[in-house]
N, C-alpha and C positions, 0 to 999 in steps of 0.2 A: 893632313887632317882636312885642309881646305878643299884637296882634289877628291877626297871621299865625299864631303859635303855636296860639292857641285855635282858629282856624278848621282848622287841620291836625289837631288831636286830634278836633274834632267829626267831619271826613271819617272819621277811623281809625274812631271810634266806629260811625257810620253802616254804614261797610263791614263791619264784624263783625256788625253787625245784620242785613244784608242777606245775608251769606253763607249762612245756613242757609236763608234763601228762596229763594236761588237753588237751592239742591238740591232744594226743594219744588216748584219750579216746573219743575225738569227732569222730577221724577217725574210731574207733572201733565202735562207736555208730551207724555210718553210715554204716559201713560193715554189722552189725547186722540187720539193717533196709531193706538193699539190698536183703538179703537172706531170709527176712520173706514174709508173705503172704500180698503183697501190689499189688495195681494197677499197670501195667506197667508204665503208664506215670509218676507216682511217682518214680517208680524204675529207670528210666530213667533220671530224675532230680537230683534223689540222686548219681547216678553213674558219673554224670557229675561234682557234687559238690565234690565227693572223687577224681577225676582225677585233678582237680584244686587244690584241697588240696594238693597232694603228687607230683604235676608237678615240684616242685623245688628240692624234694630229691631223687624221684625215676621215672626217664623217662619211663623206660620200664613198670613199672607198672601202669602207668598215661596212656600210650597209650593203655594198655590191658583194664581198664575201660572205656576209650573212646571208643572203639571198641564195647563193649558190649552194651553202650549207643546208639551209632549210628544204631546198629542192631533193637532196639527197636523203634527209631525214624522213620526209614525206614519202619518198620511193620505198625506202627500207621499213617504214612504218616505225621508225626509232623513237619511243615516247621521250626516253631521256635526253636525246638529241634534239628533239622540238623544244623541250623545257629549256635547253640550253641557250637555243636561238632566242625565244622570247626573253630570257633573263640577260642576255648581252645587249638586245635590242633596247630592253627597258633602262639600262644603265647608260647608253649613248644618249637616248633622249632624255633621261634627268640631267646629264652633261650640258645638254644643249638648252636646257629651260623648257622642254616641252614634258611638263608633270604629268598632264593627264593620259597622254600617250603611254608614258612612263610606268605609270600605276596601271593602266589596262594591260600592257605588254608582262608586267609582274604577276599580275592575277592570273594568265594564263599560263607563265611559267611554272606557278605553285600549283595550278591543276595537273600539269603534266609531271611534275615531279612526285606529286602525290601518288597518281596513278602508276608511276615507276617505283614507288617506294624508296625514293633516293632522300633520304632525311637530310645528308649534310646540305646538297644543294637547296632544298625546301627550306631550311633556316637560313641558309645564307642569304636566299632571295627575300625572307621575311626582314633581315638586317636591312636589305638594299632599298625594300619598300619603307622602312623607317626612315631612310635617308632623304627620300623624296619629300615625307612630310615635314622633316626638319627642314628642308629647302624651302619650304611653303611658310615656314613658321606655325606649323599645325602640331605644336610641343605635346599636346596629350595623345593623339595619335601616334605619334612619332616614339613617345616613351612606352606605349603599350606594345608597339612591335619590337623596339628594343629589349623589353622585359620578356618577351616571349622567347627570342632568340637567346636571350643570356641565361634563362632557364635550362635550355636544351644543352648549350654550351658547357654550363656547370654540370649538368648531369653526366656529361661525356668527357668532363676533364679536358676541354679543348681551349687552353689557355690563350692563343692568338684571338679567337673569336670573343671570348670573355673580355680581353683587354679592348678590342675595338668596339664593342658594344658600350662598356663603361666610358671609354673616350666620347662616343657620341652622345650618351645620357649627360657627360659632363657639359658638352656644347649647351644642351637644352637648360641644364642649372644656370649655365653662365648668360644665356640670353634672357632668362627670366629673373636675372639679377640675385640669384642664390648663389652667390660667388663662393661662399666658405663651403656650402655641399658639391659645388663643381670642384674645386681644390681637393677635398676629401675623395671624390670619385677616381680625378686624375691619379691621386697618390695611390689608390687601392690598385688601379690599372698598372701601375709602374712596379708595384709589389709582385704581381702575378708575371709580368715580362720579366723581372729578374729572375724567375725561378727557372725560365728557360734561356736566360741572356739573350735575349731578343733585344738588341742595342737599338737598332733602326725604329721599332715601336717605341721604345722608350723615349728616344728623341721627339717623336711626334706627340707624345704625353706632355713632353715639356714645353714644346710649342704652344701646346692647348693652355696649360698652366700659365704661360707668358702672356697668352691673349687675355686671361681672366685678370692679371695684375694690369693689363692696359685698360680695362673696363674701370679697375678700382682706381685709375689714375697714378698708379704706383709704377712709374715707366722705369726706374732704376732696378727694381725686384723684375720686371718683364723682360729688361735686356739682360739680367741675370740669367734667367731661364731659356732664353733665346740663346745665349752664349753656350750654355752647358749642352744645349741640342747641337748645336753648330760643332762642338767639340767631337762629339758622339759621332757626328755625320762625316767630318773630315777622317777620323780615327778608322771609320768604315768605307770611306771614299763613296758615301751615298751622296752623288752630285744632286739630285733632285732635292733630297731635304737639305742640302746646302743651300741651294738657291731659295728654298723657302725661309730658311733661317735670315737670309740676308736681307731678303725683301721686307719680312715683319719687323726687323731690326730698324730697316729704313723708314717704316712708316712711323715708329717711336720718334726717332730722330727729326721726323717733319713736324710731328706733333709738339715737341719742345723746342722747334724753332732752328734747328741745326739743319739747315736746307742743304748745307756743302756736304756735310757728313751723309744726310740723307740720299743725296744724288750719288756720292760713292756708292753706298750700299745697294741702291738701285741698280745701277751700272755693273757692279759684279754680279748680281743675281741675275740680269739680262744676258751677261756673257756665257754664264753656267747655262742658262736654259736653251740657249741657242746652240752649244755645244750639244746638249741632249737632245736637240731637235724636238723642244716640247712648247708646241704653239700656244699652249694655255697659259703655262706660266710667262712665256716672253710676251705675250699681249698685256698681262697683268702687270708686268715691269714696265712696258712702254707707257702704259695709263698712268701708273704711278710717277714717274719722271715727268709726263706731263703737267701732272697737276704740281708736281714739286716745283718747275720750271715758272708755273703761274704765281706760285706763291713768294717766288724769288723776284718777281716783276718782269719776268721775260715771257709775257703771254704769246708770243709769236711761236717760241721754241714749244711750249706748253701745248698748243693746237696742233703743231706738226707731230708731236709725239704720240698724242691722245688720238690722233688720226691714223697714226700707223697701228696701234694698238685695237683700234676699232675694225679696221681692215680685216685683220686676223679673226677677230671674234666674228664677223660677218662670214667668212670662209668656215668657221666651225659652227655656225649655226647657234650661237649662244644668245639669245634674244634678251635676256637680263642684263647681261654685262653690255650690249650694245646700247640698249635705252640707258643705262647709267652713262655711257659714253656721250651720248646726246646732252645729257643733264651738265657733265663736266665741260663740255664744248661751250654750252649756252652760258655758264658761269663765268669762262673766259672772256666771252663776247660781250657779255654785260660789263665785265669789268673794262673792257676796251671801249664802251658806249655805243657798240654795234648791235642795238637793240633788235632789229627785226631779224637778224642772222638767229639772235639769242631766241626770239618767239617762235620762229620757224623750228628750231631744233626741240624747244621742250613741247611744242605741239605734235611733233612726231613721236616724242617719247610717250606722252599721255594714254594713246589706245595700247601699246606694247604694255605700260605698266597697269591698265585696267585688266588686260587679257591675261597677265600672269599674276594678278592678284596681288601685286606688290605694292601695300599701303605706303611703305615708307617713301618709295619712289615716287608714287603719286602726290604726296605732301610736299615733296622737294620742287617738283614740276609746277605746282600751283602757287607756292611761296614765290618761285623764282619768276613766274610771269606777273604776281602781285606786286613784286620790287618793281619790275621794269615799267609796268603801267602807271606806279607812282612817279617813277623818273620822268615820265612822257605825260603826267598830268592828266590820265585818263582814270580818273578817281572812281568811277562807276563800277569799271572793269576790275581796277585793283581791288576795290571792297568784296567784289564777288568772288575772285579768285582766293583771297584771304578767308573768306566765310567758308568756301568749300574745303581749304586746307584744315582750318580749324574743325570742320565736322569731322574729317576723316582722323584728325591728330587726336580728337577726344574719343573717338571709338576705341583706338589702341593705347590710349592714355600716353602719350608721347609728349610729355612737359615742355621738352625743348622746342620743339615745333609750335605748341600752343603759344608759348611766349614770343616767339618769332612772329607769330600770326598776329597776335595782339599788338605788337610794336608797328607792323604795317598798317593795322587799323588806326593807330594813334597818330601815324604821320598821316593818313589821309585826313582825319578829322582837323588836324591843325592847318593843313593845306585848305581846307574848306572853312575854317574860321570857327569850327563847333569844338569850344574848348572844353564845355562839359563832357562832352563824349570822349574827347582826346585824354581828359583826366581819368575818366573812368577805365578807358582801355589802358592807360599808363598803370593805374592800379593792378590791373588783371596781369599787364605783363610783370610788373614786380612780384606779383603774387606767385605766379608760375617760375620766374627767375630765382627767388628765394627757395621755393621749393626744390629747385634743382641744385642750389648751393647746399640745401639740407641734405639731398640725397648724395651730394658729392662728400659733405661733411661725415654723413654716415658711413659711406665707402671706405674712407679714409681711417675712421673709427675701426672699422671692421679689419683693416689691413693691420692696424696697429695691434688689435686683438689677436689676430693672426700670427703676427710676428711674438707678441708678448706670450703667447701660448707656446711657441717653439722655443722662445728662451727658458720659460719655467720647465718645459720638458727635459731640455739639457741641463739645467740646474739641478732639477730631480735625479737624473742618470749619474751626475757628478756625486751627489749626495749619497745616493745609494752604492756608487763604487766606494767612497772612503767608510760607509757603514759597514760595506761587505768585508773591508780590510780589519776594521776594528773587531768584526765578529770572528774572523779567521783567528786573530791573535787569542781572542778569550777563547775560543773552542781549543787551541792548542795547549793552553794552560790547564783546563779543564779535562783535556785527553790524558795529559801527564797526571794528574791526581786520580782519574778513573783507573787507569791501567796499574798505579800503585796499588790501589784497594783491591783491583781486580787480582792481582797475584796472591794476596793473602786470603781471599776467598776460595780461588781454586785449591789451593792446599787443603782446605777444610772439606770441600765439597768433593773432591777426587777420589776418595773411597767410596762414597755414595753413587758416584757417577759409574764407577767401575762394575759394582753389583747392578744396577740400573741397566747398563749396557748388556751384561751377561744375560739377564732376565729376557731381555728384549730380542736377543739374536735368537735364543732358545725358542721364544714364541714365534717370530718369523720364520725360523726354519721349518717349525711344525705347520704354520699356515701355508708356506710354499710346497710342502709336500702334499697337503690336502688340495691345493690348487691344480699341481701337476696330474695328480690321480682324476680329478674332475675333468680337466683338459684330455686326459686319455680316454676317459670314458666317453666323452663327446666326439672324440676322432674314431672310436670304434664304432659307434653308432652310424657316424657318417659314412664310415667304409663300408658297414653292412648295408646302408642304403644304396652307395655307388655299386656294389657287387650285384644287389638285387636289379638294380636299372642295367648294368652290363649284361646279366644273364638274360633279362627281358629282351634287350637289343639283340644279342647273339640268338636267341631264339627266334625272333622276328627275322632277323638275317638270314640264318640257316633255313627257315621255313618257307616263308612268303617271298623273300627277294631271289633266294636260290631258285624256287619254283618259276618265278618270273623270268629271270635269266634263263633258265633251261628252256621254256617256251620259245624265247626269241633265238637260242642256238638251234632249236628244233626247226624253227620257220626259216631260219639262215641256211641251214643244210639241205631243206627241201627245195627252196629256191634255188640253190646252188645245183642240185641234181637235175632239175627241170629245166635249166637254163638251156636255151637252144632249140627245146621242143616247140612246136607250132601250136599244139591244142591245149594251151594251158593258161590262157589269156585269165579266165575267170578264177582258177585257182591262184595265181599269182596275186590278183587283187585282193582275195580273201585271206591269204597268208601276210600280205602288206599290212592289211588292216589289223591282224591278228598281232602282228609284230609291233605296229604303231601303239595300239592299245596297251600291250605288255610293257613297251618302254615308257608310255606316259604313266602306267601303275608304278612302275618302279622309281620314277622321278618323283611322284606324288610321295611314294613310300620313305624315299630317302629325305626328302623335305621335311615331312612330318616326323621322322627320326629325329633329324637335327633340332626342328624346334622342342621336341620332347624331352630330349637329353638334358638341352638347356634349361628348362623348366625343373626336372628333376633335380639339375646341379645347383638352382636357386639362381639362376641367371635370367633375368627378365629381358634384357636387352630392348627396353621399352624406348623408342626415340620417336615423339612424335612430330609430325610436320603436316603443312596445308595440303589436302588431297581433295581431289575432285572425286567422290564416291561412284558417280555415275560411268567415268571412264574405268575406275577400277572393276566393277560390275561387268561393264562390257568386255574387258579383258579376260575375265574368266570365263564367261559365257563363249567366247571365241575357243578358249583353251580345249572345251569339252564340247563344242559344236559336233565334232565327228562322232563321239561317243554317243552323243543324243541322236546322230543320225542314224547309227547302226541299229538302235532300239526305236527307232521310227517317234522319237519324243519330239514334242513340240515346246518350245519356250517362250512363254508370254510375260512379256515386262510390263508393270505396272509403275512406272517412274513419271512423273510429271515435270519436275524441274530438277534444275542442276544443284546440287548440294556439296557444299565443301566444308569441311571440317578437319580440326587438328587431331590426326590419328596417327598411330604406327602403321605406316605404309604395308610392311611387310606381314603384320600380324594381321590387319584387316583383310588383305589378300587371301592369308590363310584360312581365314573365318569363313569368307565368302566361297573359295575353292572348296572346302571341305564340304560345307552345307549343300553347295551345288552338286558335287560328286555324290554325296550321299542319297539327293533324291534320284539323281540318274540309276544309282547302283538298285534301289529298291522301288524303281517305277516299272509298271507292267509296260511291255511294247504296245506303242501306239498312245501313250498316254500323254499328259500336258503338264508342263512343271511352271509354276507361276512364280516369277520373282518381282516383289515390291520394295519399294523404296521411297520413304517419305519422311518428313520432319514436322515437330509440333512441339511447341513450349520448350524450345531449347535441346531437344532429344531427337535422335534419329532412329527410324525403326527400319529394318531389314527383315525380310520375309521371303522364305522359300517353302513353296507349297507342291506337294505330288500327289498322284493318284495311285499311290503303289500299294504295297501290302499291310503298310501301317504297323503298329505295335500296342502291345498292352499297356494298361495306365502304370502297371509294376515297372515295365521297362523303361517308359518314358520318366517316371521319378528316379530310376537310376541313374540314367544319363544325367540328368540335371544335377545329382547330388555327386556322382563318382565318375561321370565320363562315360564313354561307349563301350561295348563290348563287340567281339569280332561275329559277323556273320555274313553269310554268302548273299550276294544279291540275287535279284530274278533271273539273271543271266550266267548265275553261278560265279558272278565276281568275287574275288577275294577281298579281304580287309583285316588290317593289322589291329583294328580296335583301339586306335589312338585318334583319330581325326577328330570326333566329336569331345574327346578330352582336350584337344587343343583348343577347339571352339570355345569351351566352357571357360578355361584357363585365360585365353587371351581375351575374352569378354569381361572377366573380371578384372584385368589389368587396365581396362579402359573405363573402369567402375560402371559397367554396364550389366545387362541382364540378360540370361537365355531362358526362353520358355518355349515348351513343346504342347502341341495339341495333337493327338493321334486318335485313329480308331482302326482296329483291324479290318484289314480287307478294303478299306476306303482311302489310305493315304494319311499322311503327317504333315503338320505345319511347324516349322521351326522359326522363331523370331529372336533377333538378337536388338536390343535396345540401347544405346549409347549416349552420352552427352555429347552433343556438337558444340565444339569449342572453335570460333573462328574469328 
């Protein structure tokens, strides 16, 4: 047993050592693929993957990969690729504290994703942009972005996206002091994650809930949630989450004065982060260890560790944490009475905090400078610093800082002998300090209410369980009595039921016979229709298609006979032209037969999609250019702008093709055919006008009601009489209208009007 346990521990240790190596292997694999002989689009994607992979550990290297990927995306004009470039760029800038640049890049990414119709990346970027506003404490804007992304994730049942939006919204509620609401949102996130068994995201939700209890001052509950998160992380070997749980637990131990335990937790977290090659978490651990050593009365060690952490932050370009390090170092130097060094550090932090719009950091800088000035008896400077801190603290209602500011002003007044002012400042200090105590009491009461509510809920569940058991016993007794009575009743009504069933069966049999007769009648009618359709199709195939194929065979036979002769160039061209026209007609006839047979069979096959109508018309005109050329006809297009609509492409092409073919067929040689396309008030107007033989008003009315009839064209062209029928039916399927204006000997105009949906 001992041997097995030892072997198991060795395997775990080996796996934890190999895990960072696996990440490095993946990066090396990506680099090898990028430098290999691959398509540029794949190389661009791999460059972006690698940039995102190293973004947290090596900002400069990540930007270099991004730049190479962007150059390929611009060369390929890959809209989605450019969107991904700006998305990753924005994420790296946000991580480094360059929030304005991050928002600018996210906006560009949103524009590209919108153009590429990439909804998933679009709303993922919306969520990331909300994160930037969260980092800047602009909670209203952050909440709006999270709600927008959350709505999309809910509509598409994207559980991971839902839970992450809820987690971020919980952070906002926590920072606003809405702790119960924050806990409720985190709990909802856990419910979603339970449905997909996403353990790692559940552990993150527990970490967030633990942070809420830290704000409530309920450190025991916070440690409980961090412990639950740590257990899940260890079970799934998520080293990164393990590091965060250890670090957060260390913060609590530091707050309650267990500095040795806090140091142990920080050092364990540091070891894990270094094994993962995670410079962000490594630097955070070093800074926490430094502040903990300072609290333990070892300022020299504190300075050393904070300096190490700050050097990593400088490499990462994280301006917010760098400026926080200046404040930590200044506090330690003040503790050591090295005031000049502390002043230099705080003075260096102030412009960074102003640029980052970090009000909390600015207040800490001014209060630190004020305390140093009091110790150096520079009372005027101390009062100026305290006033600046109080002004900013008043704007953000930071009561703890306001109380500290008035305490500094009280000390200044005492040093100056202005005891009246000192008394007033002391009263202000007590007022805000008491207010803080009231808030702490309210938070504690809220925590007690939360616990009480949980216990009441558990008690209600237990009561319901007991009540359920009693109800089951009562139901069993009632069931026994019920079945005893039921046996007696069944004996009495059995005869009536037998008679009723017999009559009902007889009635059902008669009804089924009637239904079967009705079905047979409908089937006979349908068979008659099918036979009529079949007979008509066979007639068309036997007459028109047989004739055109015969013409083609004749032309081929003539070409075969005259092959090799010298004086037949003109005849060959004419024969080939006839052969092409005959084949085109055969193809058109077959396509119309196919569409017509489906309509007759009740199959519309209507599948709308986004179509550029201008391109569709150009394709149809190209198809009939040779036919028009043979009759010396000229096409005139009256199309001003590009029109895109959601239509059935095949049906719309059939409409355009048949109307253009019809105009060519009935036009006199040398005439003009005008094709028009326009849109107005959500409708699209397609017109084909010819200068041909025209038709009577009666013929036009007949086409509008029942479809076309077979007539020969001006060059004796044949027709099956179904082209205009298809035009009429396909127009109806698009909720459109076919109108005809014609005059014998002067030509006809066919206009198709359909709604344009895009």
